[in-house]
NUTIKE-121590 format. One record per residue (C-alpha): x, y, z; residue in one letter; residue number from 1. Coordinates in steps of 0.1 Angstrom, whole numbers, plus 5000, padded with zeros to 4 digits. Each point is the difference from the previous one (the first is absolute). Example, Ala and Ser with C-alpha at 12.3 -4.5 7.8 and 13.67 -1.06 7.14 Angstrom:
5123;4955;5078;A;1
5014;5034;4993;S;2
This chain:
6410;5047;4129;M;1
4996;4981;5034;S;2
4968;4998;5019;D;3
4981;5002;4967;L;4
4968;4988;5021;N;5
4999;5032;5019;K;6
4991;5020;4968;L;7
4966;5014;4992;G;8
4980;4991;4968;L;9
5009;5034;4982;A;10
5037;4998;5011;E;11
5004;4964;4987;A;12
4981;5008;4970;R;13
5024;5028;4988;D;14
5030;4978;5010;A;15
4985;4972;4978;L;16
4995;5022;4971;R;17
5034;5016;5003;A;18
5014;4966;4999;G;19
5017;5004;5034;D;20
4983;4969;5014;V;21
4980;4969;4987;T;22
4967;4987;5014;S;23
5018;4965;5005;V;24
5024;5022;5024;E;25
4970;5018;5018;L;26
4980;4968;5002;T;27
5032;4981;5014;E;28
5002;5027;5025;S;29
4968;4998;5013;C;30
4995;4960;5001;L;31
5033;5002;5022;K;32
4983;5025;5023;A;33
4968;4980;5003;I;34
5020;4968;5007;D;35
5018;5020;5030;E;36
4968;5012;5014;A;37
4981;4968;5011;D;38
4996;5019;5032;A;39
4976;5024;4987;L;40
4977;4971;4985;N;41
4990;5025;4971;A;42
5004;4976;4972;F;43
4981;4969;5003;V;44
5002;4984;4964;H;45
5036;5010;4985;K;46
5002;4997;4961;T;47
5035;5003;4990;P;48
4995;4982;4970;E;49
4974;5022;4986;I;50
5017;5031;5011;A;51
5033;4991;4981;L;52
4979;4991;4970;E;53
4983;5031;5001;R;54
5031;5020;5004;A;55
5019;4983;4973;K;56
4971;5009;4976;A;57
4998;5036;5014;A;58
5037;5006;4993;D;59
4993;4988;4963;E;60
4970;5026;4997;R;61
5023;5028;5015;I;62
5024;4991;4976;K;63
4977;5002;4970;G;64
4988;5034;5012;G;65
4965;4986;5005;D;66
4998;5007;5039;A;67
4970;5012;5020;P;68
5007;5018;5033;S;69
4997;4968;5021;M;70
5022;4980;4977;C;71
5024;4979;5020;G;72
4991;5012;5035;L;73
4998;4972;5025;P;74
4967;5005;5021;I;75
4981;4977;5025;G;76
4964;4990;4995;I;77
4973;4996;5033;K;78
4990;4966;5001;D;79
4963;5013;4993;L;80
5010;5003;4962;F;81
4995;4966;4979;C;82
5032;4992;4983;T;83
5001;4974;4974;K;84
5019;4968;5014;G;85
5008;5016;5033;V;86
4983;4994;5033;P;87
4975;5026;5006;S;88
4983;4993;5034;Q;89
4990;5035;5012;A;90
5019;4985;5032;A;91
4971;4976;5006;S;92
5001;4964;5010;K;93
4970;4995;4981;I;94
5020;5008;4968;L;95
5028;4979;5008;E;96
5016;4985;4966;G;97
4981;5021;4979;F;98
5017;5010;4968;K;99
4978;5021;4976;P;100
5003;4992;4963;E;101
4996;5039;4991;Y;102
5015;5033;5011;E;103
4984;5027;5013;S;104
4995;5031;4978;T;105
5021;5023;5022;V;106
5030;4974;5005;S;107
4997;4993;4963;Q;108
5001;5038;4991;Q;109
5030;5004;5021;L;110
5019;4970;4983;A;111
4989;5014;4966;D;112
5017;5029;5010;A;113
5029;4982;5006;G;114
5000;5000;5037;A;115
5019;4969;5020;V;116
4979;4981;5024;M;117
5023;4991;5029;L;118
4973;4979;5019;G;119
4969;5003;5021;K;120
4999;5020;5029;L;121
4983;4994;5034;N;122
4968;5015;5014;M;123
4970;4996;5021;D;124
4976;4972;4990;E;125
4979;5010;4972;F;126
5009;5034;5010;A;127
4980;5001;5032;M;128
5024;5019;5026;G;129
5021;5030;5008;S;130
5032;4985;5014;S;131
5010;4967;4977;N;132
4992;4981;5030;E;133
4972;4976;4984;T;134
5023;4983;4973;S;135
5005;4964;4996;V;136
5036;5007;4993;Y;137
5004;5016;5035;G;138
5004;5037;5008;N;139
5021;5023;4974;A;140
5023;5021;5020;V;141
5006;5038;4994;S;142
5039;5007;4998;P;143
4995;5027;5021;W;144
5009;5001;5038;R;145
4991;5023;5028;R;146
5034;5014;5009;G;147
5021;4971;5014;N;148
4967;4981;5009;D;149
5000;4966;4983;E;150
4964;4996;5002;A;151
4987;4987;4965;Q;152
4975;5028;4986;L;153
4972;4995;4976;T;154
5007;5014;4965;P;155
4964;5006;4998;G;156
4971;4982;4982;G;157
4988;4984;4978;S;158
5028;5010;4977;S;159
5026;4993;5026;G;160
5025;4976;4978;G;161
5000;5029;4974;S;162
5006;5027;5023;A;163
5028;4982;5021;S;164
5017;4989;4966;A;165
5001;5034;4985;V;166
5011;5015;5032;A;167
5028;4977;5005;A;168
5010;5003;4962;D;169
4993;4964;4993;L;170
4981;5011;4969;C;171
5001;5035;4978;L;172
4964;5002;5005;A;173
4966;4976;5008;A;174
4965;4996;4993;T;175
4974;5006;5029;G;176
4963;4999;5002;T;177
4979;5023;5019;D;178
4965;4992;5015;T;179
4999;5021;5030;G;180
5036;5014;5003;G;181
5023;4969;4993;S;182
5023;5020;4977;I;183
5000;5033;5018;R;184
5003;4990;5037;Q;185
5029;4975;4994;P;186
5015;5026;4979;A;187
4998;5026;5027;A;188
5012;4972;5026;F;189
5033;4993;4979;T;190
5009;5034;4986;G;191
4993;4995;4963;I;192
4974;5013;4975;T;193
4967;4982;4994;G;194
4972;5011;4977;I;195
4964;4986;4996;K;196
4988;5012;4966;P;197
4963;5008;4993;T;198
4977;4971;5002;Y;199
4998;4987;4965;G;200
5034;5013;4987;R;201
5018;4965;5007;C;202
4984;4968;4988;S;203
4990;4976;5029;R;204
5000;4970;4974;W;205
5021;4972;5016;G;206
5005;5015;5033;I;207
4984;4978;5030;V;208
4970;5023;5011;A;209
4994;5010;5034;F;210
4972;5029;4998;A;211
4994;5004;4960;S;212
4985;5034;5005;S;213
5031;5013;5020;L;214
5031;4981;4988;D;215
5024;5018;4976;Q;216
5035;4993;4990;A;217
5029;5024;5004;G;218
5039;5004;5000;P;219
5022;5004;5029;M;220
5031;5017;4995;T;221
5032;5016;5015;K;222
4986;5034;4990;N;223
4974;5020;4980;V;224
5018;4999;4967;R;225
5002;4963;5000;D;226
4963;4999;5011;A;227
4991;5019;4968;A;228
5021;4977;4979;I;229
4985;4969;5012;M;230
4967;5012;5002;L;231
4997;5007;4964;E;232
5011;4965;4989;A;233
4973;4986;5025;M;234
4971;5021;4987;C;235
4977;4996;4969;G;236
4967;4986;4988;H;237
4992;4964;5003;D;238
4970;4985;4987;P;239
5002;4970;5021;K;240
4994;5024;5031;D;241
4964;5016;4997;S;242
5010;5026;5024;T;243
5033;5009;4981;S;244
4996;5034;4985;T;245
5006;5011;4962;E;246
5023;5030;5007;L;247
5031;5010;4984;A;248
5031;4994;5024;V;249
5020;5029;5001;P;250
5039;5004;5005;N;251
4998;5005;5035;F;252
5038;5004;5003;E;253
5001;5030;4976;A;254
4972;5018;5023;M;255
5027;5002;5031;L;256
5007;5037;4997;T;257
4998;5005;5037;G;258
4982;5033;4991;D;259
4967;5000;5026;I;260
4998;5039;4998;K;261
4963;5007;5006;G;262
4990;4969;5005;K;263
4974;4995;5029;K;264
5008;4973;5025;I;265
4971;4993;5025;G;266
5006;4992;5036;I;267
4969;4979;5016;P;268
4995;5010;5033;K;269
4982;4964;5007;E;270
5035;4983;4994;Y;271
5010;5016;5035;R;272
4994;4970;5021;M;273
4998;4998;5038;E;274
5032;4988;5014;G;275
5018;5005;4967;M;276
5036;4999;5010;P;277
5018;5034;5000;A;278
5028;4989;4977;E;279
4973;4993;4974;I;280
4982;5031;5006;E;281
5034;5019;4995;K;282
5009;4981;4970;L;283
4965;5009;4983;W;284
5005;5036;5009;A;285
5034;5001;4988;D;286
4989;4982;4967;G;287
4972;5029;4995;A;288
5029;5025;5005;E;289
5022;4984;4974;M;290
4975;5000;4973;L;291
4990;5036;5011;K;292
5037;5011;4997;A;293
4999;4983;4965;A;294
4975;5023;4990;G;295
4966;4979;5008;A;296
4972;5018;5016;E;297
4989;4980;5033;I;298
4960;5000;5007;V;299
4983;4982;5028;D;300
4970;4977;4988;I;301
4976;4978;5014;S;302
4993;4965;4992;L;303
4972;4994;5024;P;304
4992;4964;4997;H;305
5036;4987;5004;T;306
4992;4991;5034;K;307
4976;4973;4984;Y;308
5025;4989;4978;A;309
5017;4972;5019;L;310
4967;4982;5010;P;311
4987;5001;4966;A;312
5032;4988;4987;Y;313
4998;4969;5023;Y;314
4967;4993;4988;V;315
5003;5003;4964;I;316
5036;4981;4997;A;317
4992;4971;5023;P;318
4966;4997;4978;A;319
5019;5001;4966;E;320
5026;4974;5015;A;321
4973;4976;5013;S;322
4988;4998;4964;S;323
5034;4998;4982;N;324
5014;4974;5023;L;325
4972;4977;4998;A;326
5017;4986;4966;R;327
5029;4984;5025;Y;328
4982;4967;5006;D;329
5027;4971;4995;G;330
4981;4989;4969;V;331
5018;5013;4969;R;332
5036;5014;5010;Y;333
5020;5006;5033;G;334
5001;4984;5034;R;335
4972;4972;5005;R;336
4997;4987;5038;A;337
5004;4961;5005;A;338
4965;4986;5006;L;339
4989;4974;5021;A;340
4979;4966;4990;Q;341
4967;5010;4993;G;342
5006;5042;4997;D;343
4979;5013;4970;G;344
5005;5034;4981;I;345
4988;5021;5028;T;346
5024;4986;5026;E;347
5027;5006;4973;M;348
4991;5036;4997;Y;349
4998;5004;5037;E;350
5033;4983;5006;K;351
5022;5016;4973;T;352
4988;5033;5007;R;353
5006;4996;5038;A;354
5037;4991;4994;E;355
5006;5019;4969;G;356
4988;5036;5014;F;357
5018;5018;5027;G;358
4983;5017;5032;H;359
4999;5035;4983;E;360
4985;4987;4968;V;361
4977;4979;5018;Q;362
4989;5029;5019;R;363
4995;5023;4972;R;364
4980;4972;4980;V;365
4977;4994;5031;M;366
4995;5038;5003;V;367
4992;5005;4961;G;368
4975;4969;5002;T;369
4985;5018;5029;Y;370
4995;5032;4985;V;371
4986;4986;4965;L;372
4976;4977;5020;S;373
4962;5005;4995;A;374
4993;5014;5033;G;375
5026;5026;5000;F;376
5009;5009;4963;Y;377
4983;5032;5001;D;378
5011;5009;5038;A;379
5036;4997;4990;Y;380
5010;4994;4965;Y;381
4975;5025;4983;N;382
5006;5027;5025;R;383
5037;4996;4998;A;384
4996;5004;4961;R;385
4980;5032;5007;R;386
5028;5012;5023;V;387
5025;4993;4973;R;388
4981;5022;4975;T;389
5001;5029;5025;L;390
5038;4998;5005;I;391
5003;5000;4962;K;392
4981;5032;4999;K;393
5020;5015;5026;D;394
5030;4997;4978;F;395
4980;5010;4969;E;396
4990;5033;5018;D;397
5033;5009;5010;V;398
5015;4993;4967;F;399
4971;5021;4985;A;400
5010;5029;5019;A;401
5033;5000;4985;G;402
5021;4980;5023;V;403
5029;4983;4980;D;404
5013;4972;5026;A;405
4993;4993;5037;I;406
5029;4996;5024;L;407
4995;4974;5031;T;408
5025;4982;5020;P;409
5003;4962;4987;A;410
4999;4981;5032;T;411
4988;5007;5035;P;412
5037;4989;5013;S;413
5031;4990;4990;A;414
5010;4962;4996;A;415
4989;4979;5029;F;416
5019;4965;5010;G;417
4987;4966;4987;L;418
4977;4986;5026;G;419
4993;5034;5019;E;420
4965;5002;4986;M;421
4985;4969;5013;T;422
4974;4979;4981;E;423
4978;5004;5031;A;424
4990;5030;4987;D;425
4999;5002;4964;P;426
4981;5037;4999;V;427
5035;5016;5012;Q;428
5014;4985;4970;M;429
4970;5014;4978;Y;430
5007;5035;5013;L;431
5033;5001;4979;N;432
4979;5006;4970;D;433
4983;5031;5015;V;434
5018;5024;4975;F;435
5000;4978;4969;T;436
4966;4983;4998;V;437
4980;5032;4989;T;438
5024;5000;4967;V;439
4990;4963;4990;N;440
4961;5009;5009;L;441
5000;5027;4976;A;442
5023;4985;4976;G;443
5023;5029;4998;L;444
5041;5000;4994;P;445
5019;5003;5032;G;446
5039;4998;5005;I;447
5022;4998;5030;S;448
5032;5017;5001;V;449
5026;4996;5026;P;450
5004;5032;5019;A;451
5020;4996;5033;G;452
5008;4977;5028;L;453
4988;4998;5033;D;454
5020;5005;5033;A;455
5010;4963;4999;Q;456
5013;5003;4962;G;457
4971;4983;4983;L;458
4987;5014;4970;P;459
4967;5021;4996;L;460
4979;5007;4969;G;461
4977;5025;4989;L;462
4970;4992;4977;Q;463
4988;5020;4970;L;464
4966;4991;4985;I;465
4991;5014;4965;G;466
4973;5004;4975;R;467
4988;4970;4984;P;468
5019;4992;4967;W;469
5026;5028;5010;D;470
5029;4977;5012;E;471
5024;5022;4977;G;472
4990;5033;5019;D;473
5001;4978;5035;L;474
5037;4986;4993;L;475
5011;5036;4991;N;476
4988;5012;5035;T;477
5014;4971;5015;A;478
5034;5009;4981;Y;479
4998;5033;5014;A;480
4996;4989;5037;L;481
5027;4972;4996;E;482
5024;5027;4989;S;483
4993;5022;5030;A;484
5000;4974;5022;A;485
5033;4989;4989;G;486
4997;4962;5017;F;487
5028;4979;4994;V;488
5003;4978;5030;A;489
5007;4962;4995;K;490
4996;4973;5026;P;491
5035;4988;5013;G;492
5006;4965;4989;K;493
4996;4974;5026;W;494
4989;4969;4981;W;495
């Protein structure tokens, strides 16, 4: 079999179990693809020795008949996950040289399931960004192009390296994290599938924190079946994470029947934004028709507090970030600035943080510190928390009325060019999260499924939002949507 790196998780798993291919062959195919794709800047720390060692061990497990679903499958790990002995920088200069002595719970669970780590993937610094342009490693580049235009496009953010690597077949799947849309938006931009599970479904232990009440890990894969397989391996209770829930993890793949007859799918009127491109509007309507044709009932719903979601998010997330990022001070680990004669500890903090954090991180830390300060705590932070409660209640009311899932666009546009959204107006970039942040604020599961192409041949995604802890049902609805949409487009190889 040639082009083994182009397989999905399910196909590769079945080929491994049938003895048609070995994990070493799969892994070597991916390592070759990675070495030929430096132009995408997706993999920033390559770990071929670890990959081949794990692949050999996986082949032994498969031979012995002791093989979980992920055994022998080569994947990429976002640079936000701490991986023992491997640089884990969260794409920041301030964590230069940091090699953890421990493994994050999610990456450990994947390793225990036999998954093969190919390396660490590019991302926005500390997961703050929607375009992968804030990384200390430089921009991650999308494998997609607009027609014959050679302009480089964003793969989305913050999990841009993960999205680019999966879309370009450098790995079979990848881990991502989602604080305000950082799995779903890049998945939509690159024509892949990405699911953010319910808050508490995956452990956050060992994942570099951005906003602790919003962060959640999830898989980024080539299709819905693969997302189900990988999500099951990533989930589970972890006593090391106080927000991790003690709930049994179902066999998500077994729940993919494609039967959604009688399911109620809500269409929220508040997501019809002014100035929404006609292509996104049409895709959304087409998606609703596809689900209706599959036997679902389409109902109009209202989520009245949606318009406050973005402002509430950009108060809560920076507030939590300013608190979480206070630990990076140049004292115990990571980078320390060069100090002048007579400099004390205050100067060391100031210089280290000034040169270690990029502009976007500095901006959010300053906003967060401001909204938490004595004079503004009630005016901003407490008010945002109250709005968050109202947003959560909107969803609860809709689900209580019998709605099984909610269909929305995943992004307000297709992928834009790198450098097209200037740093001069960060709010423009923040608006990219308009359809995704509500899901994080309410702690719900959400999935992005590729559903079509725009006029320039770029992928567009639809988002499905599910009931809390009901990822199995959500994946099944996404599976029905994926089957109806029949999206098979791939980027032409130029790198």
